Backbone as CSV, one residue per row, in Angstrom:
resi,resn,N_x,N_y,N_z,CA_x,CA_y,CA_z,C_x,C_y,C_z
1,MET,59.897,40.603,29.553,59.500,42.176,28.767,58.492,42.814,29.909
2,LYS,57.140,42.117,30.237,56.122,42.444,31.014,56.647,43.089,32.655
3,LYS,57.595,42.316,32.805,57.958,42.696,33.996,58.741,43.948,34.212
4,ILE,59.368,44.165,33.433,60.415,45.607,33.173,59.103,46.583,33.127
5,ILE,58.404,46.436,32.216,57.656,47.728,31.900,56.741,47.584,33.432
6,LEU,56.104,46.820,34.005,55.243,47.119,35.164,55.960,47.478,36.266
7,ILE,57.359,46.838,36.746,57.897,47.520,37.711,58.051,49.148,38.018
8,PRO,58.659,49.405,36.574,58.619,51.092,36.611,57.418,51.731,36.789
9,LEU,56.491,51.159,36.129,55.125,51.988,36.379,54.401,51.998,37.414
10,LEU,54.726,50.720,38.153,54.009,50.684,39.980,55.064,51.439,40.726
11,ALA,56.283,51.676,40.532,56.950,52.783,41.260,56.321,54.189,40.844
12,LEU,55.994,54.411,39.770,56.025,55.940,39.313,54.621,56.307,40.101
13,SER,53.444,55.029,39.931,52.329,55.489,40.191,52.210,55.533,41.993
14,LEU,53.203,54.644,42.732,53.364,54.857,44.198,53.479,56.036,44.535
15,TYR,55.084,56.534,43.770,55.424,57.856,44.034,54.667,59.208,43.803
16,ALA,53.821,59.089,42.836,53.227,60.608,42.357,51.926,60.234,42.442
17,GLN,51.436,60.723,43.750,49.975,60.626,43.844,48.996,61.791,43.537
18,ASN,49.942,62.834,43.669,49.282,64.457,42.793,50.081,64.718,41.254
19,GLU,50.534,63.624,41.153,51.039,63.904,39.439,50.252,62.999,38.382
20,ILE,50.082,64.000,37.364,49.674,63.066,36.312,50.669,62.559,35.269
21,GLN,50.881,61.303,35.284,51.721,60.772,34.209,50.973,60.302,32.832
22,ILE,51.265,60.793,31.760,50.950,61.082,30.415,51.719,59.624,29.576
23,PHE,51.635,58.846,29.129,52.374,57.904,28.458,52.081,57.740,27.421
24,LYS,52.977,57.823,26.312,52.488,58.391,24.579,53.713,57.831,24.064
25,PRO,53.028,57.541,22.712,54.293,56.619,21.909,55.359,57.667,21.494
26,VAL,56.442,57.078,21.192,57.777,57.894,20.907,57.397,59.035,19.753
27,THR,56.754,58.460,18.824,56.461,59.203,17.805,55.287,60.247,17.531
28,SER,54.697,60.288,18.836,53.306,61.084,19.259,53.580,62.397,19.630
29,THR,52.756,63.185,19.394,52.690,64.528,20.186,51.605,64.993,20.667
30,CYS,51.165,65.201,21.971,49.927,65.706,22.452,49.567,67.011,22.007
31,PRO,48.345,67.218,22.023,47.906,68.709,21.475,48.380,69.663,22.742
32,GLN,48.860,70.662,22.306,49.348,71.539,23.046,48.207,72.284,24.027
33,SER,47.038,72.454,23.507,45.578,73.058,23.988,45.531,72.013,24.863
34,TRP,45.177,70.609,24.720,45.088,69.821,25.929,46.148,69.810,27.149
35,LEU,47.075,69.755,26.623,48.189,69.869,27.590,48.206,71.210,28.685
36,ASP,47.934,71.985,27.843,47.887,73.561,28.627,46.448,73.241,29.689
37,ASP,45.424,72.894,29.096,44.487,72.667,29.953,44.329,71.749,31.284
38,ILE,45.345,70.799,30.890,45.546,69.989,32.042,46.431,70.289,33.093
39,LYS,47.405,71.134,32.405,48.653,71.756,32.968,47.951,72.884,34.514
40,LYS,46.565,73.567,33.914,46.235,74.865,34.757,45.445,74.093,36.048
41,ASP,45.246,72.769,35.952,44.512,72.235,37.094,44.970,71.101,37.804
42,LEU,46.337,71.219,37.429,47.162,69.815,38.140,48.549,70.578,38.556
43,ASP,49.164,70.175,39.399,50.462,71.147,39.974,51.564,70.242,39.445
44,GLU,51.469,68.803,38.655,52.629,68.232,38.483,51.881,67.435,37.057
45,VAL,52.773,67.924,35.748,52.647,66.838,34.583,53.800,66.087,33.927
46,LYS,53.792,64.833,34.071,55.116,64.141,33.639,54.736,63.561,32.327
47,ILE,55.382,63.649,31.300,55.207,63.028,30.094,56.518,62.052,29.892
48,VAL,55.901,60.594,29.476,56.697,59.440,29.366,56.679,58.991,28.163
49,SER,57.645,59.066,27.008,57.442,58.802,25.826,57.907,56.770,26.181
50,LEU,56.966,56.176,25.480,57.216,54.498,25.366,57.172,54.230,23.923
51,VAL,57.830,52.955,23.722,57.898,52.739,22.396,56.368,51.736,22.280
52,ASP,55.937,50.782,23.312,54.837,50.160,22.950,53.653,50.806,23.846
53,VAL,52.962,51.735,23.766,51.831,52.202,24.500,51.067,51.300,24.438
54,LYS,50.879,50.636,23.607,49.559,49.586,23.028,49.864,48.452,24.330
55,GLU,50.877,47.966,24.557,51.002,46.830,25.769,50.496,47.392,27.102
56,LEU,50.872,48.519,27.207,50.146,49.346,28.648,48.915,49.187,28.640
57,LYS,48.266,49.655,27.688,46.949,49.599,27.409,46.178,48.645,27.414
58,ARG,46.841,47.303,27.077,46.392,45.794,27.146,46.630,45.553,28.593
59,GLN,47.632,45.868,29.468,47.777,45.485,30.770,46.784,46.227,31.742
60,ILE,46.378,47.416,31.445,45.343,47.735,32.285,44.139,47.616,32.016
61,GLY,43.674,47.240,30.480,42.305,46.658,30.347,41.269,47.837,29.578
62,ILE,42.502,48.618,28.477,41.468,49.336,28.242,40.667,48.808,26.996
63,PRO,39.681,48.487,26.689,39.197,48.328,25.681,39.687,48.973,24.360
64,ARG,39.985,48.208,23.104,40.014,48.219,21.708,39.393,49.417,21.392
65,GLU,37.798,49.390,21.403,37.125,49.902,20.610,36.946,51.599,21.231
66,ILE,37.451,52.021,22.239,37.684,53.299,22.926,39.131,53.766,23.411
67,GLN,40.368,53.242,22.994,41.492,53.684,22.877,42.134,54.733,22.143
68,SER,42.872,55.566,22.366,43.485,56.688,21.956,44.607,56.861,21.573
69,CYS,45.022,57.849,21.744,46.677,58.288,21.565,47.642,57.731,22.823
70,ASN,47.304,58.579,23.765,48.085,58.567,25.031,47.322,58.009,26.203
71,THR,48.195,57.528,27.259,46.954,56.939,28.287,47.765,57.647,29.618
72,SER,47.119,58.325,30.388,47.335,59.079,31.563,47.219,58.242,32.849
73,ILE,47.725,58.308,33.774,47.398,57.734,34.961,47.645,59.050,36.504
74,LEU,46.660,59.025,36.924,46.314,60.030,38.225,45.828,59.165,39.368
75,ASN,46.357,59.278,40.572,45.826,58.678,41.677,45.190,57.402,41.571
76,ASP,45.928,56.561,40.717,45.425,55.179,40.120,44.166,55.019,39.155
77,TYR,44.071,55.807,38.715,42.865,56.100,38.064,43.788,56.381,36.600
78,VAL,42.727,55.831,35.578,43.431,56.119,34.299,42.608,56.916,33.295
79,PHE,43.007,58.058,32.377,42.514,58.389,31.832,43.098,58.485,30.194
80,GLU,42.400,57.650,29.327,42.912,57.384,28.172,42.560,58.694,26.916
81,GLY,43.720,59.121,26.281,43.392,59.786,25.281,43.197,61.245,25.895
82,ASN,42.880,62.315,25.231,42.650,63.737,25.596,41.297,64.277,26.080
83,VAL,41.224,63.298,27.376,39.987,63.573,28.371,39.839,64.678,28.842
84,PRO,38.801,65.708,28.938,38.797,67.061,29.020,38.872,67.268,30.494
85,SER,39.797,68.361,31.008,40.135,68.138,32.410,38.695,68.545,33.407
86,LEU,37.790,69.001,32.641,36.493,69.370,33.627,36.095,67.443,33.731
87,ALA,36.140,66.814,33.161,35.564,65.487,32.976,36.479,64.885,34.073
88,ILE,37.525,64.847,33.792,38.406,64.341,35.166,37.942,64.742,36.546
89,LYS,37.819,66.321,36.622,37.055,66.553,37.881,36.087,66.198,38.150
90,ASP,34.907,65.867,37.150,33.930,65.553,37.314,34.204,63.977,38.102
91,PHE,34.737,63.372,37.404,35.159,61.935,38.055,35.744,62.015,39.254
92,LEU,36.545,62.567,39.581,37.488,62.605,40.564,36.674,62.537,41.964
93,LYS,35.396,63.770,41.541,34.283,64.122,42.800,33.556,63.086,43.276
94,ASN,32.902,62.125,42.341,32.403,61.057,42.730,32.476,60.116,41.778
95,THR,33.349,59.435,41.967,33.846,58.107,41.425,32.797,57.205,41.219
96,PRO,32.340,56.573,40.301,31.449,55.274,40.633,32.224,53.964,40.808
97,LYS,31.254,53.263,41.589,31.735,52.020,41.785,32.613,51.007,41.042
98,ASN,33.731,50.521,41.063,34.246,49.384,40.410,34.722,50.439,38.884
99,ALA,34.853,51.984,38.972,35.472,52.473,37.659,37.129,52.456,37.840
100,ILE,37.576,52.205,36.495,39.078,52.664,36.674,39.836,53.806,35.847
101,GLY,38.796,54.711,35.361,38.674,55.549,35.105,38.109,56.100,33.310
102,LEU,38.416,57.061,32.667,37.758,57.953,31.732,38.224,57.583,30.459
103,SER,37.604,57.521,29.133,38.419,57.689,28.103,37.760,58.614,26.981
104,LEU,38.846,59.179,25.907,37.877,60.124,25.189,38.577,59.107,23.852
105,PRO,37.843,58.262,23.529,38.498,57.710,21.935,38.823,58.645,20.961
106,ALA,39.927,57.981,20.271,40.066,59.031,19.039,39.285,59.570,18.205
107,TYR,37.994,58.770,17.993,37.461,59.303,16.867,36.759,60.089,17.370
108,GLU,36.473,60.613,18.676,35.602,61.914,19.395,36.914,63.085,19.345
109,ASN,37.884,62.922,19.179,38.638,64.233,18.964,38.282,65.259,18.391
110,ASP,37.985,65.338,17.128,37.746,66.297,16.232,36.244,66.915,16.607
111,LYS,35.597,66.258,17.350,34.042,66.792,17.114,34.058,68.043,18.224
112,GLU,33.149,68.797,17.841,32.753,69.964,18.755,32.548,69.291,20.504
113,GLU,31.108,68.683,19.973,30.833,68.356,21.343,31.527,66.555,21.639
114,LYS,32.300,66.196,22.972,33.036,65.339,22.813,32.319,64.350,23.697
115,ILE,32.105,62.798,23.116,31.675,61.914,24.449,32.899,61.093,25.018
116,VAL,32.584,61.284,26.098,33.757,60.627,27.080,32.731,59.400,28.026
117,PHE,33.660,58.172,27.963,33.299,57.226,28.315,34.019,56.809,30.084
118,ILE,32.981,56.112,30.557,33.743,55.502,31.559,34.233,54.172,31.610
119,ILE,35.534,53.890,32.001,35.642,52.287,31.823,35.622,51.805,33.553
120,PHE,35.075,50.431,33.381,34.985,49.591,34.569,36.097,48.625,34.477
121,GLN,36.246,48.212,35.642,37.011,47.166,36.131,36.991,45.719,35.184
122,ASP,35.436,45.334,34.928,35.597,44.329,34.062,35.610,44.155,32.291
123,LYS,36.118,45.632,32.118,36.623,46.181,30.834,35.415,46.432,30.103
124,THR,34.275,46.792,30.768,32.975,47.324,29.864,33.267,48.704,30.175
125,TYR,32.270,49.401,29.224,32.244,50.715,29.457,30.816,51.432,29.186
126,LYS,30.649,52.678,29.288,29.192,53.458,29.052,29.625,54.982,28.780
127,GLU,28.520,55.642,28.637,28.680,57.152,28.380,29.022,57.494,29.472
128,PHE,29.769,58.195,29.703,29.945,59.257,31.001,29.437,60.783,31.150
129,GLY,29.651,61.100,29.767,29.240,62.718,29.828,29.607,62.996,28.266
130,LYS,29.054,64.156,28.226,29.424,65.007,26.439,29.964,66.613,27.496
131,TYR,31.358,66.993,26.553,31.987,67.679,26.943,32.313,68.696,25.653
132,HIS,32.481,69.830,26.038,33.209,70.649,24.963,34.834,70.970,25.229
């Protein structure tokens, strides 16, 4: 089963360098306000519904403590949850060494000032910044 999941994801990643792919559970919906924000800044947004998003998160190496509803991939980087588009821009302007992406954990979603975390290859993470 793992090979079946990984091969299509690899193909999507190689094909879509300027497209963000949002992987979400089939039973979940992304907040429209977040999708609208992402669509303003990116040319292409592709939403992919998966039965087992948890397996994708495990394969990528997203620490359980900072997981959220959806997982997005853009230019070989991962963005876990509803990461604000400004945080994505900041990250892509100056990507720290050994970073694989950013996370906005589920417990940060309802806060006015949200803490975004940076995720490193060794599965560690630390605060990246605060966003509204």
